[in-house]
C-alpha positions as CSV (number, residue, x, y, z in Angstrom):
1,M,2.6,-7.7,-11.1
2,P,4.7,-10.4,-9.3
3,E,5.6,-13.4,-11.7
4,E,3.1,-15.4,-9.5
5,N,1.7,-17.4,-12.2
6,L,5.0,-19.3,-12.3
7,S,6.0,-21.0,-8.8
8,F,8.7,-19.8,-6.7
9,L,10.1,-23.8,-7.0
10,Q,9.4,-23.9,-11.0
11,I,11.7,-20.2,-11.4
12,R,14.2,-22.1,-9.0
13,L,14.6,-25.4,-10.4
14,G,14.3,-24.1,-13.8
15,L,11.3,-27.3,-14.0
16,P,8.4,-27.4,-15.5
17,S,4.8,-26.9,-14.1
18,F,3.9,-30.5,-15.0
19,A,7.0,-32.4,-14.2
20,L,7.6,-30.4,-10.7
21,E,4.0,-31.7,-10.0
22,L,5.2,-35.0,-10.7
23,Y,7.8,-34.1,-8.4
24,L,5.7,-33.1,-6.0
25,L,3.4,-36.1,-6.2
26,V,5.7,-38.4,-5.4
27,I,6.7,-36.4,-1.9
28,A,3.0,-36.1,-1.2
29,L,2.5,-39.9,-1.4
30,L,5.8,-40.3,0.8
31,L,3.9,-38.2,3.3
32,A,1.0,-40.0,3.4
33,V,3.0,-43.4,3.9
34,A,4.4,-41.7,7.0
35,I,0.8,-40.2,8.0
36,V,-0.8,-43.8,7.7
37,A,2.3,-45.7,9.9
38,L,1.8,-43.0,12.5
39,A,-2.0,-43.3,12.2
40,R,-1.7,-46.1,13.9
41,H,-0.1,-45.2,17.3
42,M,-3.0,-42.3,17.4
43,P,-6.3,-42.5,18.7
44,P,-8.7,-41.8,15.8
45,I,-9.1,-38.2,15.4
46,T,-12.4,-36.5,13.6
47,I,-11.6,-33.6,11.9
48,A,-15.0,-32.4,11.1
49,R,-16.7,-31.9,14.7
50,W,-14.0,-28.9,14.6
51,F,-15.6,-27.1,11.8
52,A,-19.0,-28.1,12.1
53,R,-20.2,-24.3,12.6
54,D,-20.5,-22.2,9.9
55,L,-19.9,-18.2,11.3
56,R,-16.9,-20.0,13.2
57,N,-16.0,-20.9,9.9
58,V,-16.3,-18.0,8.2
59,F,-14.5,-16.0,10.4
60,L,-11.3,-18.3,11.0
61,A,-11.2,-18.2,7.0
62,V,-11.0,-14.4,6.8
63,C,-9.4,-14.3,9.3
64,V,-6.2,-16.0,9.3
65,P,-4.9,-14.7,6.0
66,F,-5.6,-11.2,6.9
67,G,-4.1,-12.1,10.2
68,L,-1.0,-13.6,8.4
69,R,-0.8,-10.8,5.5
70,A,-1.1,-7.8,8.3
71,A,2.1,-9.6,10.1
72,L,4.0,-9.5,6.9
73,L,3.1,-5.6,6.0
74,Y,6.9,-5.2,6.6
75,W,8.5,-7.7,4.4
76,I,5.6,-7.3,1.6
77,P,4.6,-3.8,2.2
78,A,1.3,-1.5,0.8
79,P,1.1,-2.1,-3.3
80,L,2.1,0.9,-5.1
81,A,0.8,1.1,-8.2
82,R,3.0,1.1,-11.5
83,V,1.1,-0.8,-14.2
84,H,-0.8,1.1,-16.8
85,D,-4.1,-0.8,-15.8
86,E,-3.3,0.1,-12.0
87,F,-3.1,4.2,-12.7
88,S,-6.2,3.8,-15.0
89,V,-8.7,2.0,-12.0
90,L,-7.2,4.5,-9.7
91,L,-8.0,7.0,-11.5
92,G,-11.9,5.7,-11.8
93,A,-11.9,5.5,-7.8
94,Q,-10.5,9.1,-7.3
95,T,-13.4,10.6,-10.1
96,F,-15.7,8.3,-7.5
97,I,-14.6,9.8,-4.3
98,A,-14.8,13.3,-5.9
99,G,-18.8,12.6,-6.4
100,R,-18.5,12.3,-10.3
101,L,-19.4,9.4,-12.6
102,T,-16.8,11.1,-15.5
103,N,-14.3,14.9,-15.6
104,V,-14.3,17.4,-18.4
105,T,-11.5,16.9,-20.6
106,P,-8.5,19.2,-19.8
107,A,-6.9,21.9,-21.8
108,A,-3.9,21.1,-23.5
109,W,-4.9,17.4,-23.2
110,R,-2.5,15.8,-26.0
111,A,-0.1,16.6,-23.1
112,F,-1.4,14.6,-20.8
113,E,-2.7,12.0,-23.1
114,T,-1.9,7.8,-21.9
115,F,-2.4,4.3,-22.0
116,H,-5.5,3.3,-20.9
117,V,-7.5,6.6,-20.5
118,N,-9.9,8.5,-22.5
119,M,-9.5,12.2,-22.9
120,V,-12.3,12.9,-24.9
121,P,-15.1,13.2,-25.0
122,T,-14.5,13.6,-21.5
123,Y,-11.4,12.2,-19.3
124,Q,-12.2,9.0,-17.6
125,T,-10.6,5.8,-17.4
126,M,-11.5,3.0,-20.3
127,Y,-12.6,0.2,-17.8
128,L,-15.7,-0.9,-16.8
129,P,-16.5,0.9,-13.0
130,G,-16.9,-2.2,-10.9
131,A,-13.2,-2.2,-9.5
132,S,-13.3,1.5,-8.9
133,L,-16.2,1.4,-7.2
134,V,-14.8,-1.3,-4.8
135,L,-11.2,0.9,-4.3
136,A,-13.2,4.1,-3.8
137,M,-15.1,2.0,-1.2
138,G,-12.3,1.1,0.5
139,K,-11.5,5.3,0.5
140,A,-14.6,6.2,1.6
141,V,-14.5,4.0,4.8
142,F,-11.1,2.9,5.6
143,H,-9.4,5.8,4.3
144,S,-7.3,4.0,1.9
145,F,-7.7,2.8,-1.7
146,W,-5.9,-0.6,-0.9
147,A,-8.8,-1.4,2.0
148,G,-10.9,-1.7,-0.8
149,N,-8.7,-5.1,-2.2
150,W,-9.0,-6.1,1.6
151,I,-12.8,-5.6,1.6
152,A,-12.8,-7.4,-2.0
153,V,-10.7,-10.8,-0.6
154,A,-13.2,-10.8,2.3
155,V,-16.4,-11.0,0.2
156,L,-14.1,-13.5,-1.9
157,V,-13.6,-16.0,1.3
158,I,-17.0,-15.2,2.6
159,A,-18.8,-15.9,-1.1
160,T,-16.4,-19.4,-1.5
161,Y,-17.6,-20.8,1.8
162,W,-21.4,-19.9,1.0
163,M,-21.7,-21.4,-2.5
164,L,-19.5,-24.9,-1.5
165,R,-21.9,-25.0,1.8
166,M,-24.4,-26.7,-0.7
167,S,-22.3,-29.6,-2.3
168,F,-20.0,-29.8,0.4
169,A,-20.0,-31.0,4.2
170,A,-19.1,-27.9,6.7
171,S,-15.1,-29.0,7.2
172,W,-14.8,-29.3,3.2
173,S,-16.1,-25.7,2.6
174,F,-14.1,-24.3,5.4
175,A,-10.9,-26.0,3.9
176,G,-11.8,-24.2,0.6
177,A,-12.6,-21.2,2.1
178,L,-9.4,-20.9,3.4
179,F,-7.2,-21.9,0.8
180,C,-8.9,-19.4,-1.0
181,G,-8.1,-16.2,1.7
182,L,-4.7,-17.9,1.7
183,R,-3.8,-17.6,-1.8
184,F,-5.4,-14.7,-2.6
185,G,-4.9,-12.7,0.4
186,I,-1.5,-12.9,1.4
187,F,0.8,-12.9,-1.7
188,S,-1.3,-12.4,-4.9
189,Y,-1.6,-9.4,-7.3
190,W,-5.0,-9.8,-6.3
191,M,-4.1,-7.8,-2.9
192,N,-1.3,-6.5,-4.0
193,S,-1.9,-4.0,-6.3
194,F,-5.2,-2.5,-8.2
195,W,-5.6,-4.9,-11.3
196,G,-8.6,-6.1,-9.6
197,G,-9.6,-9.6,-9.7
198,A,-10.6,-10.4,-6.2
199,V,-13.9,-8.4,-7.7
200,A,-15.1,-10.4,-10.1
201,A,-14.0,-13.6,-8.3
202,A,-16.5,-12.7,-5.5
203,S,-19.1,-11.7,-7.5
204,A,-18.7,-15.2,-9.7
205,A,-19.2,-16.9,-6.4
206,I,-22.2,-15.0,-5.5
207,L,-23.7,-15.6,-8.7
208,L,-22.9,-19.0,-8.8
209,G,-24.1,-19.5,-5.2
210,G,-27.3,-17.9,-5.7
211,Y,-28.1,-20.1,-8.6
212,V,-28.2,-23.5,-6.6
213,R,-29.9,-22.0,-3.8
214,L,-32.7,-21.0,-6.2
215,R,-32.9,-24.6,-7.7
216,R,-33.6,-26.1,-4.7
217,E,-35.1,-23.8,-3.1
218,P,-36.7,-20.4,-4.9
219,S,-36.9,-17.0,-2.8
220,T,-36.8,-13.7,-2.8
221,F,-33.1,-13.4,-1.0
222,N,-31.4,-15.8,-3.2
223,A,-32.8,-14.2,-6.6
224,C,-31.6,-10.6,-5.5
225,L,-27.9,-12.2,-4.5
226,F,-28.2,-13.6,-8.0
227,A,-29.3,-10.6,-10.0
228,T,-26.5,-8.0,-7.6
229,A,-24.0,-10.5,-9.1
230,T,-24.8,-10.8,-12.4
231,A,-25.0,-7.0,-12.3
232,L,-21.3,-6.8,-10.7
233,L,-19.7,-9.4,-13.0
234,A,-21.6,-6.9,-15.9
235,I,-19.2,-4.2,-14.6
236,T,-16.3,-5.9,-14.0
237,R,-15.7,-8.4,-16.5
238,P,-18.7,-8.0,-18.6
239,F,-16.9,-10.9,-21.3
240,E,-16.0,-13.3,-19.1
241,G,-19.0,-12.4,-17.0
242,M,-21.7,-13.1,-20.1
243,L,-19.8,-16.7,-20.4
244,F,-20.2,-17.3,-16.9
245,A,-23.6,-16.3,-16.4
246,A,-25.1,-17.5,-19.4
247,P,-24.6,-20.7,-18.8
248,L,-26.7,-20.3,-15.3
249,Y,-29.5,-18.4,-16.2
250,L,-30.4,-20.6,-19.3
251,A,-30.2,-23.8,-16.7
252,L,-32.6,-21.7,-14.5
253,F,-35.1,-20.3,-16.6
254,C,-35.1,-22.5,-19.8
255,R,-35.4,-25.9,-17.8
256,P,-38.8,-27.5,-18.3
257,V,-40.9,-26.4,-15.0
258,S,-43.7,-25.0,-14.6
259,W,-43.3,-21.8,-13.0
260,N,-46.3,-20.6,-11.2
261,R,-46.9,-17.3,-9.4
262,E,-45.2,-17.7,-6.5
263,H,-42.0,-18.5,-8.6
264,V,-42.8,-15.2,-10.5
265,R,-43.0,-13.3,-8.1
266,H,-40.2,-14.0,-5.6
267,V,-38.0,-15.2,-8.4
268,V,-38.4,-13.1,-11.8
269,A,-39.9,-10.4,-10.7
270,P,-36.5,-9.2,-8.3
271,V,-34.2,-10.4,-10.8
272,L,-36.1,-8.1,-13.5
273,V,-35.8,-5.4,-11.4
274,I,-32.2,-5.7,-10.4
275,G,-30.8,-6.0,-13.9
276,V,-33.4,-3.0,-15.0
277,S,-31.9,-1.1,-12.2
278,A,-28.3,-1.9,-13.2
279,A,-28.7,-1.7,-16.6
280,S,-30.4,2.1,-16.4
281,W,-27.3,2.9,-14.1
282,L,-25.2,1.8,-16.5
283,A,-26.6,3.6,-19.6
284,Y,-26.5,6.9,-17.3
285,Y,-22.9,6.3,-16.4
286,N,-22.1,5.8,-20.5
287,Y,-24.0,9.1,-21.5
288,R,-22.2,10.8,-18.8
289,G,-18.7,9.3,-20.4
290,T,-19.1,8.7,-24.0
291,G,-22.5,10.9,-24.8
292,S,-24.0,7.9,-25.5
293,V,-25.8,5.2,-23.2
294,T,-25.0,2.3,-25.5
295,T,-21.5,3.2,-26.3
296,L,-18.8,2.1,-23.3
297,A,-15.8,3.9,-22.5
298,Y,-14.0,0.6,-23.4
299,V,-14.7,0.7,-26.8
300,V,-14.5,4.5,-26.9
301,N,-10.8,3.8,-26.0
302,E,-10.4,0.9,-28.4
303,Q,-12.1,3.0,-31.5
304,E,-9.6,5.6,-30.6
305,Y,-6.6,4.0,-30.3
306,H,-6.2,-0.2,-30.8
307,P,-5.1,-0.7,-34.2
308,T,-6.7,-4.4,-33.4
309,R,-9.8,-5.8,-31.7
310,P,-9.8,-8.3,-29.1
311,L,-12.2,-11.0,-30.6
312,L,-10.9,-12.5,-33.0
313,F,-13.4,-12.3,-35.6
314,E,-13.8,-8.7,-35.2
315,Q,-10.6,-7.5,-36.7
316,Q,-10.9,-4.6,-38.6
317,P,-7.2,-3.4,-38.3
318,H,-7.5,0.6,-39.4
319,A,-5.1,2.6,-37.4
320,A,-1.6,4.5,-38.3
321,P,0.9,5.2,-36.3
322,S,0.3,9.1,-37.2
323,R,-3.0,9.4,-34.9
324,F,-1.0,9.0,-31.7
325,G,0.3,12.2,-30.1
326,N,3.5,10.3,-28.7
327,P,5.5,7.7,-29.8
328,Q,5.1,6.1,-26.6
329,M,1.5,5.1,-27.2
330,S,2.5,4.4,-30.7
331,R,5.0,2.0,-30.4
332,L,2.9,0.2,-27.9
333,Y,-0.1,-0.4,-29.3
334,D,0.6,-0.5,-33.3
335,V,4.0,-2.8,-32.6
336,L,2.6,-4.8,-29.6
337,E,-0.6,-5.9,-30.7
338,S,0.5,-5.9,-34.3
339,E,2.7,-8.3,-33.6
340,Q,-0.5,-10.4,-31.5
341,L,-2.3,-9.8,-34.2
342,A,-0.4,-11.8,-36.8
343,Q,0.0,-14.5,-34.2
344,A,-3.8,-14.9,-34.4
345,Q,-3.9,-15.2,-37.9
346,S,-3.1,-18.8,-38.4
347,L,-4.1,-22.1,-37.2
348,H,-0.4,-22.6,-35.7
349,G,-0.8,-19.2,-33.8
350,V,-4.5,-19.5,-32.2
351,L,-3.8,-22.7,-31.2
352,H,-0.2,-22.0,-29.5
353,L,-2.3,-19.2,-27.8
354,A,-4.6,-21.4,-26.5
355,A,-2.1,-23.1,-24.9
356,D,-0.6,-20.4,-23.1
357,K,-4.3,-19.6,-21.5
358,L,-4.4,-22.9,-20.5
359,F,-0.9,-23.0,-19.2
360,L,-1.8,-19.7,-17.4
361,L,-4.9,-21.0,-16.2
362,Y,-3.1,-24.3,-14.6
363,N,-0.1,-22.1,-13.0
364,F,-2.3,-19.4,-11.4
365,F,-5.1,-21.7,-10.0
366,I,-4.8,-25.2,-10.5
367,F,-1.0,-26.3,-9.2
368,P,0.4,-27.6,-7.5
369,L,-2.8,-30.4,-7.4
370,G,-3.6,-30.8,-11.3
371,I,-3.6,-34.5,-10.5
372,V,-6.6,-33.9,-8.0
373,F,-8.3,-31.1,-10.1
374,A,-8.2,-33.9,-12.9
375,I,-9.8,-36.3,-10.6
376,G,-12.7,-33.5,-9.4
377,I,-13.9,-33.3,-13.3
378,F,-13.9,-36.8,-13.4
379,R,-16.2,-36.8,-10.3
380,A,-17.9,-33.7,-11.2
381,L,-19.3,-35.4,-14.7
382,R,-20.7,-37.8,-12.6
383,A,-22.4,-36.2,-10.0
384,P,-26.1,-33.8,-11.1
385,E,-25.0,-30.9,-8.4
386,L,-21.3,-30.5,-9.6
387,R,-22.1,-30.7,-13.0
388,I,-22.2,-27.0,-14.1
389,H,-18.6,-26.3,-12.9
390,C,-17.8,-28.3,-15.5
391,V,-19.9,-26.4,-18.1
392,L,-18.7,-23.1,-16.8
393,L,-15.4,-24.3,-16.8
394,A,-15.4,-25.1,-20.4
395,A,-18.0,-22.1,-21.3
396,V,-15.4,-19.3,-20.2
397,F,-12.3,-20.9,-21.4
398,C,-13.8,-21.7,-24.9
399,G,-15.3,-18.5,-24.9
400,S,-12.1,-16.1,-23.8
401,S,-9.6,-18.5,-26.3
402,A,-11.2,-16.2,-29.1
403,V,-9.5,-13.0,-27.6
404,I,-6.0,-12.4,-29.0
405,W,-4.7,-9.7,-26.3
406,R,-1.9,-11.8,-23.7
407,P,-4.1,-13.3,-21.4
408,E,-3.9,-12.6,-17.5
409,P,-4.9,-14.9,-14.7
410,H,-7.7,-11.9,-13.7
411,Y,-8.9,-12.7,-16.8
412,F,-9.9,-16.0,-15.9
413,A,-11.6,-14.8,-12.3
414,P,-14.7,-15.6,-12.2
415,L,-13.6,-19.4,-12.5
416,T,-11.7,-19.4,-9.2
417,V,-14.4,-20.9,-7.2
418,V,-15.1,-23.3,-9.9
419,V,-11.5,-24.3,-9.6
420,I,-11.5,-24.5,-6.1
421,A,-15.1,-26.7,-6.1
422,L,-13.6,-29.1,-8.8
423,T,-10.3,-29.5,-6.6
424,L,-12.4,-30.3,-3.4
425,A,-14.2,-32.5,-5.6
426,G,-11.5,-34.6,-6.0
427,L,-9.9,-34.5,-2.7
428,R,-12.9,-35.7,-1.0
429,W,-13.2,-38.7,-3.2
430,L,-9.5,-39.4,-2.8
431,A,-10.1,-38.9,1.3
432,S,-12.6,-42.0,0.9
433,L,-10.2,-44.5,-0.3
434,T,-9.2,-47.3,1.5
435,Y,-6.5,-50.1,1.9
436,R,-6.7,-53.6,4.0
437,G,-8.4,-51.5,6.4
438,E,-6.6,-48.1,6.6
439,R,-7.3,-44.7,5.7
440,V,-4.9,-44.5,2.9
441,G,-6.9,-41.8,0.9
442,A,-7.1,-39.7,4.4
443,A,-3.7,-39.5,4.2
444,I,-2.9,-38.7,1.1
445,C,-5.4,-35.8,1.4
446,A,-3.4,-34.7,4.8
447,A,-0.2,-34.8,2.9
448,C,-1.7,-33.1,-0.6
449,A,-2.2,-29.8,2.4
450,V,1.4,-30.7,3.7
451,V,2.4,-29.6,0.1
452,L,0.2,-27.0,-1.3
453,L,0.9,-25.1,2.4
454,A,4.6,-25.4,1.4
455,N,3.7,-24.0,-1.9
456,L,1.9,-20.9,-0.6
457,T,4.9,-20.5,1.8
458,L,7.1,-20.6,-0.6
459,Q,5.0,-18.4,-2.7
460,T,4.9,-15.7,-0.1
461,Y,8.5,-15.9,1.0
462,A,9.2,-15.1,-3.0
463,A,7.0,-12.3,-3.2
464,S,8.6,-10.5,0.1
465,L,12.1,-11.2,-1.7
466,E,10.5,-9.2,-5.4
467,A,9.3,-6.0,-2.5
468,H,13.0,-5.8,-1.2
469,T,15.4,-6.8,-3.9
470,T,13.5,-5.8,-7.4
471,P,16.4,-3.8,-9.0
472,Y,15.9,-0.2,-10.6
473,Q,14.4,-1.1,-13.9
474,L,11.5,-2.9,-12.0
475,T,11.2,-0.3,-9.7
476,W,10.9,2.8,-12.0
477,Y,7.6,3.8,-10.0
478,R,9.7,4.5,-7.0
479,S,11.6,7.3,-9.0
480,R,8.5,9.0,-10.1
481,L,7.1,8.8,-6.2
482,R,9.9,10.3,-5.2
483,I,9.8,13.6,-7.1
484,A,6.1,13.8,-6.4
485,S,7.2,13.7,-3.1
486,V,9.7,16.4,-3.1
487,L,7.0,18.5,-5.2
488,S,4.3,17.8,-2.6
489,H,6.1,19.9,-0.1
490,T,7.0,22.4,-2.3
491,P,5.2,25.5,-2.6
492,G,2.9,26.3,-5.2
493,Q,1.5,24.1,-8.3
494,H,3.8,22.1,-10.5
495,I,4.1,20.6,-13.8
496,V,6.4,18.3,-14.8
497,F,7.1,17.2,-18.4
498,V,8.3,13.3,-18.8
499,H,11.1,13.2,-21.7
500,Y,11.8,9.9,-22.8
501,E,14.3,8.3,-24.8
502,E,14.0,6.8,-28.2
503,N,14.2,3.2,-26.9
504,H,11.8,3.9,-23.7
505,I,9.7,1.0,-22.8
506,P,6.4,2.0,-22.8
507,Q,5.7,-0.1,-20.0
508,R,7.2,2.5,-18.0
509,E,4.8,4.7,-17.8
510,W,4.6,8.3,-16.1
511,V,2.1,10.8,-17.6
512,Y,-0.7,9.9,-15.0
513,N,-3.3,12.4,-13.1
514,G,-5.9,12.6,-10.8
515,P,-9.6,13.8,-12.1
516,D,-9.1,17.7,-11.2
517,F,-6.4,19.4,-12.9
518,S,-7.2,22.8,-11.0
519,H,-6.5,21.5,-7.9
520,E,-4.0,18.6,-8.2
521,Q,-0.5,20.1,-7.0
522,V,1.5,17.9,-9.2
523,L,0.5,17.5,-13.3
524,W,2.6,14.8,-15.0
525,A,2.9,15.9,-19.0
526,R,4.4,14.4,-22.0
527,D,7.4,16.3,-23.5
528,L,6.5,16.7,-26.8
529,G,8.5,19.4,-28.2
530,E,9.5,23.1,-27.5
531,R,6.5,24.9,-29.0
532,K,4.2,22.2,-28.0
533,N,5.4,22.6,-24.4
534,T,4.4,26.4,-24.4
535,E,1.4,25.7,-25.9
536,T,0.9,23.7,-22.5
537,L,2.3,26.2,-20.1
538,R,0.2,28.5,-21.6
539,A,-3.2,26.5,-20.3
540,Y,-1.4,26.0,-17.5
541,P,0.1,29.7,-16.8
542,L,0.9,29.8,-12.8
543,R,2.4,26.2,-12.5
544,R,5.8,26.2,-12.2
545,A,7.6,24.1,-14.4
546,W,10.1,21.3,-14.4
547,I,11.4,18.4,-16.5
548,V,12.6,14.6,-15.9
549,N,14.7,12.2,-18.5
550,A,12.8,9.2,-17.1
551,D,15.2,6.8,-18.8
552,H,18.0,8.0,-16.8
553,M,19.7,5.6,-14.3
554,Y,19.3,8.3,-11.5
555,V,16.4,10.4,-12.6
556,Q,16.6,13.8,-11.6
557,L,14.4,16.9,-11.4
558,A,15.6,20.0,-13.0
559,P,13.8,23.6,-13.7
560,Y,12.2,23.5,-17.2
561,A,13.1,26.5,-19.3
562,P,12.7,26.6,-23.0
563,V,14.9,27.9,-25.4
564,G,14.6,32.0,-25.7
565,A,11.9,31.8,-23.1
566,A,12.5,33.7,-19.9
567,S,13.5,32.3,-17.1
568,R,10.6,31.2,-14.3
């Protein structure tokens, strides 16, 4: 994943985020002074007239970022999976494309055991199916899993505009939606990897937009959107989704209002029907994957592999390193998670982890407009139509602070539209400021826009540098891709035993496979020693065996010949 939670300027200058933002604030104020001086010699410009049509605004907010992303394909090429989570989510997408919800456990499955994938009771991704379903949609419609990211980001931009339009003028809503597209549709790992993020963010935007509309004008259409978004959020980021949705449901259905028959028919009934349908589908998905309608694949993986639990208050360390079939998984789970648990068992560690999450939230979603965002929170607390945004921000962040595992930006994906709305509230207030008849506030907003676009441009430049200058240690997956390409052009079916050195870094994992072992041309297996490798070969007798040392500087493919066995 790109280190985009730290901006290009922060990395190059080595400055803390807040210090860098203060420098940028000074630059913005100087730009504002220059803009005010220029405005005195120019006729007045009414930007709002340019963006008065909703359909045109949505079209531009989607097409401008996508056009730029397409133009940058040479410098920022299509992504390749390289992180455990990405391979797992892609396995789910490949399973759906094959027309199945899960897969049969392969023979000699210990050799194929890997991170974030369940091998028993069935072979499937540990993650909930939301992100995989969207990637599968991209593959089915546009013949590319990456197209699923484009679909998710497009829906996110449209949903952001749709939600903002209930609280902001068309021009402000367009600004928020365009920023959303530029921020997450060009250089972000939400677009350029298979980790997800945009799906949960889009679901939250639809959910919040549906809530606002149901409060003002209850209708069946809005209720259906509201319930559908809740279901998507539940099968994408269930914990953060629950934290996000709970305040909205409480505010909508527990407020002191007399619900008449029309409200029940147009709001409550659609929500119940869609909710029950989604819950039934998820229960069936669980049953096919884990054998229980109430047990998620995620829970099975937790119980099988993880010595810790994600939430601070449910810790029951129970696992021992011996339960793993290989030292790589033991090193990651037992060592890394034990360190995280030790940190979370002290007040200082809990506070440090909460500070890390706050820092991540600020760097990824808010920088470089932290001061504007703070102004937006203050203004939203005084505006009834925006107060719910502050409640959602507090609920998701405080609830997520109970998670002891290392945070990632997509954990906070449901807050995307909340941050954008609060930032727009701050900018809108700034735009109304005047000094001696001069529209100083509008000039400050224009200067902030210039600084923001400059930061996005530098981030895009940093992403292109990473794509073309990353050293071997961060591009091991290209070696795997090269060997897979060689074997795909070699007749027959193959099995590759992957050997790791004792100092292997578990994050550089080679052993991931598709959903259908009998039809995969290349299978990747762990080198578990001659005896177990022989057992694996007996399970796949028609495959030609190879071996690679994944930790060599220059990875070479060699025929596998066990000692004492006949050469193939």
